[in-house]
BAVEX-327944 format. One line per field, with one value per residue: x, y, z of N, C-alpha, C in turn; residue in one letter; residue number from 1. Coordinates in steps of 0.05 Angstrom, whole numbers, always signed. Layout:
! residues N
n_c1	[X,...] $
n_c2	[Y,...] $
n_c3	[Z,...] $
ca_c1	[X,...] $
ca_c2	[Y,...] $
ca_c3	[Z,...] $
c_c1	[X,...] $
c_c2	[Y,...] $
c_c3	[Z,...] $
rest	[A,...] $
nr	[NUM,...] $
! end
This chain:
! residues 255
n_c1	[-165,-202,-245,-236,-243,-296,-323,-308,-341,-393,-414,-424,-470,-501,-551,-564,-594,-627,-633,-663,-714,-732,-738,-779,-818,-830,-849,-897,-921,-929,-963,-1010,-1023,-1039,-1083,-1115,-1126,-1151,-1194,-1222,-1236,-1274,-1313,-1333,-1356,-1397,-1446,-1446,-1408,-1435,-1479,-1453,-1438,-1485,-1496,-1488,-1534,-1577,-1568,-1577,-1632,-1649,-1634,-1667,-1717,-1721,-1731,-1776,-1803,-1847,-1882,-1900,-1924,-1967,-1997,-2019,-2074,-2130,-2152,-2107,-2071,-2037,-2039,-1994,-1937,-1981,-1994,-2024,-2056,-2077,-2114,-2102,-2124,-2116,-2069,-2030,-2019,-1977,-1991,-1970,-1924,-1979,-2020,-2064,-2105,-2145,-2213,-2266,-2318,-2296,-2243,-2187,-2141,-2074,-2019,-1972,-1941,-1977,-1953,-1930,-1939,-1901,-1846,-1793,-1787,-1798,-1750,-1705,-1655,-1647,-1644,-1619,-1598,-1581,-1532,-1521,-1522,-1470,-1436,-1442,-1424,-1367,-1356,-1364,-1328,-1278,-1275,-1275,-1233,-1189,-1181,-1168,-1121,-1087,-1052,-1015,-994,-968,-928,-896,-879,-852,-809,-784,-763,-729,-674,-651,-659,-634,-607,-634,-683,-701,-713,-764,-795,-821,-857,-882,-907,-942,-973,-993,-1027,-1063,-1086,-1113,-1152,-1182,-1198,-1230,-1271,-1292,-1314,-1349,-1384,-1404,-1400,-1423,-1474,-1500,-1496,-1526,-1577,-1584,-1591,-1635,-1671,-1675,-1691,-1741,-1765,-1766,-1805,-1789,-1786,-1743,-1702,-1651,-1598,-1568,-1516,-1495,-1496,-1462,-1415,-1408,-1404,-1353,-1315,-1320,-1306,-1252,-1227,-1234,-1204,-1153,-1145,-1138,-1087,-1056,-1040,-1000,-963,-947,-918,-878,-849,-831,-799,-761,-736,-755,-795] $
n_c2	[+323,+334,+318,+262,+249,+265,+225,+180,+183,+188,+142,+129,+95,+106,+148,+214,+241,+282,+270,+220,+241,+272,+232,+203,+240,+241,+191,+197,+239,+211,+171,+199,+223,+179,+159,+205,+204,+156,+166,+203,+172,+131,+171,+190,+142,+136,+115,+59,+43,+63,+30,-20,-12,-17,-68,-103,-89,-103,-156,-176,-166,-199,-249,-246,-243,-295,-324,-299,-281,-310,-319,-269,-252,-288,-268,-224,-191,-184,-136,-103,-105,-72,-36,-13,+25,+75,+117,+177,+209,+274,+325,+394,+458,+446,+421,+364,+332,+293,+256,+231,+184,+141,+102,+49,+37,-11,+8,+0,-14,+5,+34,+76,+130,+140,+182,+171,+106,+60,+26,-39,-82,-118,-122,-130,-110,-57,-37,+10,+57,+118,+189,+230,+278,+342,+345,+292,+267,+288,+269,+215,+211,+220,+182,+133,+144,+145,+95,+62,+86,+76,+19,+14,+41,+15,-26,+3,+40,+2,-16,+29,+41,-7,+1,+43,+26,-18,-7,-7,-59,-123,-181,-225,-203,-179,-225,-236,-192,-186,-231,-224,-175,-187,-230,-200,-161,-196,-223,-179,-162,-208,-212,-164,-178,-219,-195,-160,-192,-230,-224,-170,-175,-215,-195,-150,-172,-201,-162,-130,-173,-179,-128,-130,-172,-141,-107,-60,-11,-9,+40,+50,+96,+133,+155,+126,+76,+73,+84,+43,+1,+15,+15,-35,-68,-48,-57,-113,-129,-110,-145,-190,-193,-207,-262,-262,-222,-245,-292,-271,-241,-289,-313,-275,-281,-247,-266] $
n_c3	[-534,-499,-532,-533,-480,-475,-512,-488,-442,-459,-498,-563,-574,-529,-491,-471,-412,-424,-478,-475,-450,-494,-533,-505,-509,-562,-568,-541,-568,-617,-602,-584,-631,-664,-632,-638,-693,-697,-663,-695,-739,-713,-693,-744,-762,-726,-720,-730,-690,-647,-649,-637,-586,-555,-559,-512,-485,-516,-522,-469,-466,-500,-477,-428,-453,-476,-429,-402,-441,-470,-431,-417,-465,-466,-425,-445,-462,-513,-508,-495,-535,-588,-648,-700,-717,-755,-809,-831,-883,-892,-922,-925,-943,-996,-996,-980,-921,-884,-827,-766,-732,-712,-667,-662,-616,-578,-552,-510,-551,-594,-629,-619,-637,-623,-604,-574,-563,-520,-461,-470,-440,-431,-392,-408,-460,-450,-427,-435,-451,-420,-426,-383,-378,-408,-431,-447,-500,-519,-486,-496,-549,-538,-503,-534,-575,-547,-529,-576,-604,-571,-570,-624,-628,-594,-609,-640,-605,-568,-598,-606,-555,-543,-581,-556,-508,-519,-529,-476,-454,-434,-464,-452,-437,-486,-514,-493,-510,-562,-564,-516,-523,-568,-542,-501,-527,-552,-508,-481,-516,-515,-462,-463,-503,-475,-434,-458,-492,-454,-398,-389,-417,-384,-336,-337,-349,-306,-267,-282,-282,-223,-208,-229,-200,-149,-160,-183,-234,-287,-312,-343,-338,-392,-389,-346,-366,-410,-386,-352,-390,-415,-371,-351,-394,-406,-356,-350,-395,-378,-330,-355,-368,-325,-319,-361,-342,-293,-312,-341,-300,-275,-311,-314,-267,-225,-193] $
ca_c1	[-161,-227,-263,-233,-257,-327,-329,-309,-359,-416,-405,-442,-493,-514,-567,-561,-621,-647,-643,-683,-734,-738,-748,-802,-839,-836,-868,-919,-937,-938,-987,-1031,-1030,-1051,-1104,-1134,-1136,-1170,-1218,-1234,-1250,-1294,-1334,-1344,-1373,-1408,-1474,-1440,-1397,-1456,-1493,-1438,-1437,-1512,-1501,-1494,-1563,-1599,-1563,-1589,-1662,-1656,-1630,-1692,-1740,-1721,-1742,-1802,-1821,-1872,-1901,-1908,-1941,-1988,-2014,-2028,-2103,-2137,-2156,-2081,-2053,-2033,-2029,-1982,-1947,-1993,-1995,-2051,-2051,-2098,-2116,-2111,-2121,-2107,-2040,-2031,-1998,-1976,-1991,-1960,-1937,-2001,-2022,-2088,-2114,-2174,-2226,-2294,-2326,-2287,-2211,-2179,-2115,-2055,-1991,-1953,-1952,-1977,-1940,-1937,-1943,-1878,-1827,-1768,-1789,-1796,-1724,-1693,-1639,-1661,-1627,-1628,-1584,-1579,-1505,-1515,-1511,-1443,-1420,-1445,-1404,-1343,-1351,-1362,-1301,-1257,-1270,-1266,-1201,-1171,-1178,-1155,-1094,-1070,-1029,-993,-981,-951,-904,-880,-871,-828,-785,-773,-748,-714,-646,-647,-664,-614,-613,-658,-708,-707,-727,-791,-808,-843,-876,-900,-926,-965,-988,-1009,-1049,-1086,-1100,-1127,-1176,-1195,-1212,-1249,-1291,-1306,-1333,-1369,-1405,-1413,-1403,-1443,-1503,-1509,-1499,-1552,-1600,-1592,-1599,-1660,-1691,-1678,-1711,-1771,-1775,-1769,-1825,-1778,-1781,-1717,-1697,-1621,-1590,-1551,-1488,-1485,-1495,-1439,-1392,-1406,-1391,-1325,-1299,-1320,-1291,-1221,-1218,-1229,-1182,-1128,-1142,-1130,-1059,-1040,-1022,-975,-945,-931,-900,-854,-831,-820,-778,-737,-726,-765,-814] $
ca_c2	[+308,+341,+304,+238,+247,+265,+204,+160,+191,+182,+130,+138,+82,+114,+173,+230,+242,+299,+256,+202,+256,+278,+205,+197,+259,+237,+166,+205,+250,+193,+156,+217,+226,+155,+161,+225,+196,+132,+180,+216,+150,+127,+189,+186,+116,+135,+98,+34,+41,+64,+3,-40,-6,-22,-98,-119,-86,-118,-184,-179,-164,-227,-268,-240,-252,-324,-333,-288,-268,-322,-317,-243,-254,-306,-253,-197,-198,-173,-108,-90,-105,-46,-37,+11,+55,+81,+146,+188,+233,+295,+347,+416,+476,+437,+408,+342,+333,+267,+255,+202,+161,+139,+77,+40,+24,-17,+18,-8,-26,+17,+42,+106,+134,+159,+191,+154,+78,+52,+3,-65,-101,-136,-104,-133,-91,-28,-30,+28,+78,+145,+212,+244,+306,+355,+340,+263,+259,+294,+246,+188,+211,+221,+153,+116,+153,+137,+62,+54,+95,+63,-8,+16,+53,+1,-42,+20,+49,-18,-14,+55,+35,-28,+11,+61,+12,-35,-3,-11,-86,-143,-201,-243,-189,-177,-247,-235,-170,-188,-251,-212,-153,-200,-243,-181,-150,-214,-227,-154,-163,-234,-205,-146,-191,-235,-178,-147,-212,-250,-211,-151,-179,-233,-176,-132,-190,-210,-136,-128,-195,-171,-103,-136,-182,-123,-90,-37,-5,-8,+58,+58,+124,+126,+159,+105,+52,+77,+84,+16,-14,+25,+9,-64,-78,-43,-69,-140,-133,-107,-167,-216,-188,-216,-286,-259,-208,-266,-308,-252,-240,-314,-318,-259,-285,-231,-281] $
ca_c3	[-512,-491,-547,-530,-458,-478,-524,-469,-420,-472,-518,-588,-572,-509,-497,-447,-400,-441,-503,-467,-449,-522,-544,-495,-516,-592,-567,-530,-589,-637,-590,-583,-658,-674,-619,-648,-722,-692,-656,-720,-754,-697,-697,-774,-764,-702,-719,-728,-666,-623,-647,-625,-554,-548,-560,-484,-471,-532,-516,-442,-468,-512,-452,-412,-469,-474,-405,-396,-463,-475,-408,-422,-486,-460,-408,-460,-474,-535,-502,-489,-560,-600,-675,-708,-724,-782,-819,-844,-902,-891,-941,-917,-964,-1023,-991,-966,-896,-872,-796,-754,-727,-695,-656,-662,-586,-571,-527,-511,-574,-616,-629,-620,-649,-602,-615,-561,-560,-495,-449,-487,-420,-428,-381,-423,-482,-438,-417,-455,-441,-416,-424,-357,-375,-435,-443,-451,-528,-520,-470,-513,-569,-530,-496,-557,-592,-530,-526,-602,-614,-552,-583,-651,-625,-571,-619,-649,-577,-556,-615,-599,-527,-546,-593,-536,-486,-531,-524,-449,-445,-435,-485,-440,-439,-512,-526,-488,-519,-583,-556,-496,-534,-584,-524,-485,-542,-555,-482,-475,-532,-507,-441,-472,-514,-455,-416,-474,-502,-437,-370,-389,-423,-361,-311,-341,-352,-276,-252,-293,-268,-195,-206,-236,-175,-127,-168,-192,-262,-295,-333,-341,-353,-415,-381,-330,-380,-427,-367,-342,-412,-419,-350,-348,-418,-401,-333,-354,-413,-365,-314,-368,-371,-303,-321,-375,-325,-275,-328,-351,-278,-267,-332,-312,-240,-205,-174] $
c_c1	[-191,-249,-262,-248,-286,-335,-330,-331,-388,-409,-429,-466,-511,-529,-563,-592,-639,-655,-664,-715,-748,-750,-773,-827,-845,-855,-893,-935,-946,-963,-1014,-1042,-1045,-1080,-1126,-1145,-1154,-1198,-1239,-1253,-1276,-1317,-1349,-1362,-1385,-1431,-1469,-1427,-1416,-1475,-1483,-1438,-1464,-1516,-1504,-1525,-1583,-1591,-1578,-1620,-1670,-1656,-1656,-1717,-1744,-1731,-1769,-1819,-1845,-1893,-1915,-1932,-1967,-2008,-2027,-2055,-2106,-2140,-2130,-2065,-2058,-2027,-2014,-1952,-1962,-1991,-2018,-2046,-2077,-2091,-2123,-2104,-2108,-2077,-2045,-2008,-2002,-1974,-1984,-1932,-1957,-2004,-2052,-2093,-2142,-2188,-2256,-2301,-2316,-2254,-2207,-2147,-2099,-2033,-1968,-1960,-1957,-1962,-1949,-1944,-1920,-1855,-1800,-1767,-1788,-1769,-1710,-1676,-1655,-1638,-1635,-1613,-1583,-1554,-1503,-1510,-1481,-1423,-1420,-1428,-1376,-1335,-1350,-1335,-1276,-1254,-1261,-1237,-1181,-1162,-1165,-1125,-1074,-1048,-1003,-974,-961,-927,-886,-865,-844,-808,-771,-755,-729,-682,-636,-649,-640,-626,-636,-685,-719,-720,-755,-808,-828,-861,-894,-914,-950,-983,-1009,-1033,-1074,-1101,-1116,-1152,-1195,-1214,-1231,-1274,-1309,-1327,-1351,-1389,-1418,-1421,-1425,-1472,-1516,-1514,-1522,-1577,-1609,-1599,-1630,-1680,-1693,-1695,-1738,-1782,-1779,-1792,-1816,-1780,-1753,-1713,-1669,-1614,-1569,-1519,-1477,-1482,-1468,-1410,-1386,-1391,-1360,-1307,-1297,-1303,-1261,-1212,-1215,-1207,-1155,-1122,-1131,-1100,-1041,-1026,-996,-953,-929,-913,-876,-837,-820,-795,-754,-724,-734,-779,-800] $
c_c2	[+313,+320,+274,+229,+246,+239,+180,+159,+182,+171,+133,+122,+90,+143,+187,+230,+262,+287,+231,+218,+261,+255,+200,+215,+254,+211,+179,+221,+233,+177,+173,+222,+201,+153,+179,+217,+172,+144,+192,+197,+139,+147,+190,+165,+116,+116,+71,+25,+41,+41,-21,-38,-14,-56,-113,-111,-104,-146,-191,-181,-189,-249,-269,-252,-283,-338,-325,-279,-282,-321,-289,-239,-266,-287,-230,-208,-181,-142,-90,-93,-79,-51,-10,+8,+56,+110,+153,+213,+251,+315,+373,+443,+469,+425,+383,+339,+302,+269,+228,+205,+159,+109,+73,+24,+17,-3,+15,-22,-12,+21,+68,+106,+151,+162,+174,+126,+73,+30,-23,-86,-118,-117,-105,-114,-62,-22,-16,+48,+103,+166,+231,+273,+314,+350,+310,+253,+265,+274,+221,+188,+208,+193,+134,+120,+145,+108,+51,+61,+80,+34,-6,+25,+37,-15,-23,+31,+29,-21,+8,+51,+18,-16,+30,+47,-10,-30,-12,-39,-103,-164,-218,-229,-184,-198,-248,-213,-174,-211,-238,-192,-165,-215,-222,-169,-169,-218,-205,-158,-187,-226,-182,-157,-210,-220,-166,-166,-230,-239,-186,-156,-197,-215,-160,-147,-198,-186,-131,-146,-187,-149,-108,-153,-167,-101,-61,-30,+0,+16,+66,+82,+120,+133,+136,+79,+52,+75,+58,-2,-7,+13,-19,-77,-72,-58,-98,-146,-129,-134,-192,-215,-200,-237,-282,-243,-228,-282,-297,-248,-265,-317,-301,-264,-267,-246,-310] $
c_c3	[-501,-503,-540,-501,-457,-493,-504,-446,-433,-497,-544,-584,-548,-509,-470,-436,-413,-468,-497,-461,-476,-538,-532,-505,-545,-588,-560,-554,-611,-629,-590,-611,-670,-654,-631,-677,-715,-683,-678,-733,-739,-699,-723,-776,-738,-700,-715,-699,-644,-622,-634,-591,-545,-550,-535,-475,-486,-527,-492,-446,-483,-495,-437,-428,-472,-450,-396,-419,-472,-459,-413,-442,-482,-444,-423,-471,-500,-536,-496,-515,-574,-629,-686,-710,-753,-786,-833,-863,-901,-910,-930,-936,-989,-1020,-976,-944,-890,-839,-786,-742,-706,-688,-653,-633,-584,-548,-530,-532,-598,-614,-632,-629,-630,-612,-601,-555,-529,-486,-462,-465,-415,-420,-395,-446,-474,-429,-438,-441,-442,-416,-404,-354,-404,-444,-451,-477,-531,-508,-482,-532,-559,-518,-518,-573,-573,-531,-556,-611,-594,-563,-607,-649,-607,-588,-630,-624,-565,-573,-607,-571,-529,-561,-575,-516,-492,-526,-495,-437,-449,-458,-475,-441,-467,-528,-519,-498,-537,-577,-535,-506,-547,-563,-509,-500,-548,-529,-477,-488,-524,-482,-446,-483,-496,-438,-434,-484,-483,-409,-373,-393,-397,-341,-315,-339,-322,-263,-260,-282,-236,-192,-212,-210,-151,-137,-174,-219,-267,-315,-330,-351,-373,-406,-361,-343,-396,-407,-356,-363,-413,-396,-348,-371,-414,-378,-337,-372,-396,-345,-330,-376,-347,-307,-339,-360,-305,-289,-335,-325,-270,-286,-324,-283,-218,-185,-177] $
rest	[M,A,E,E,T,Q,T,A,A,N,P,A,D,E,M,T,F,L,E,H,L,E,E,M,R,T,V,I,L,K,S,L,G,V,F,M,V,A,F,V,I,V,I,C,G,F,Y,Y,F,N,K,A,M,L,M,P,L,N,S,A,K,K,I,L,A,S,Y,V,G,Q,E,Q,T,A,K,T,S,V,K,D,Q,T,L,G,P,V,Y,L,E,M,E,R,E,G,K,K,D,R,V,G,P,L,Y,I,V,P,K,D,D,S,V,V,L,V,K,N,P,P,S,S,G,N,W,V,A,D,I,K,L,R,S,M,S,I,T,T,P,I,Y,V,W,L,S,V,G,F,L,G,S,L,G,M,A,L,P,F,V,A,Y,F,V,A,R,F,V,M,P,G,L,T,E,Q,E,L,K,M,L,A,P,G,A,I,A,G,T,I,L,F,F,V,G,A,A,F,A,F,F,F,M,L,P,M,G,I,A,F,M,A,W,M,S,Q,G,M,Q,L,E,M,F,P,D,A,M,S,Y,Y,T,M,V,I,F,V,T,I,A,T,G,L,T,F,E,L,P,L,L,E,F,I,L,I,Y,L,G,V,L] $
nr	[1,2,3,4,5,6,7,8,9,10,11,12,13,14,15,16,17,18,19,20,21,22,23,24,25,26,27,28,29,30,31,32,33,34,35,36,37,38,39,40,41,42,43,44,45,46,47,48,49,50,51,52,53,54,55,56,57,58,59,60,61,62,63,64,65,66,67,68,69,70,71,72,73,74,75,76,77,78,79,80,81,82,83,84,85,86,87,88,89,90,91,92,93,94,95,96,97,98,99,100,101,102,103,104,105,106,107,108,109,110,111,112,113,114,115,116,117,118,119,120,121,122,123,124,125,126,127,128,129,130,131,132,133,134,135,136,137,138,139,140,141,142,143,144,145,146,147,148,149,150,151,152,153,154,155,156,157,158,159,160,161,162,163,164,165,166,167,168,169,170,171,172,173,174,175,176,177,178,179,180,181,182,183,184,185,186,187,188,189,190,191,192,193,194,195,196,197,198,199,200,201,202,203,204,205,206,207,208,209,210,211,212,213,214,215,216,217,218,219,220,221,222,223,224,225,226,227,228,229,230,231,232,233,234,235,236,237,238,239,240,241,242,243,244,245,246,247,248,249,250,251,252,253,254,255] $
! end
């Protein structure tokens, strides 16, 4: 009799509150596991991912160079031109040592060799990231790893979450689950690509142009640059989800 009452209170296809918590815990652990695996992959290929993170800055410099590059080159005189880098082989006590890199700089009627290349006179070429803190390299590693692993793990996390909420959805909601998940993933990556390949390069180029107009030297901090790239990319990707969210709410009759 007690077994029949328990069966009627808790049907076989329903889960208790603690079982729901256990299932949520499994989903969170799976998501963290996928994220950590993706993080290790990104760190192992750090050189390539970091090169990708620098694309907005390099694209901005190309945009600026297309407008001011020829003008800057035309203003550079022969006295300001620099050759190099060059390397010298010097023999000391029977051993050959390689010295360099050195740069050939015109001076009066002769030339001199210097270790540090002088300013090229082109302010676009002088825009480089600066490390303003001892911990900057570690922060850069973590930033590149976070953004790369987030993008790689997002489809798997969306799948785990969808499997978790499926039993509690109505038939009408289930019809929107698979198309909504696919569309949401696509929209996120479209928004992230829009920010990464258009918004960030154009924004950096505009700010650099404004700085030059105000006679300010632009020495962007590496931490602020990577933070901006991550924040703008993720925020724009999430913003592109809003039309899908409104469509789902209208379909379900909420709006």
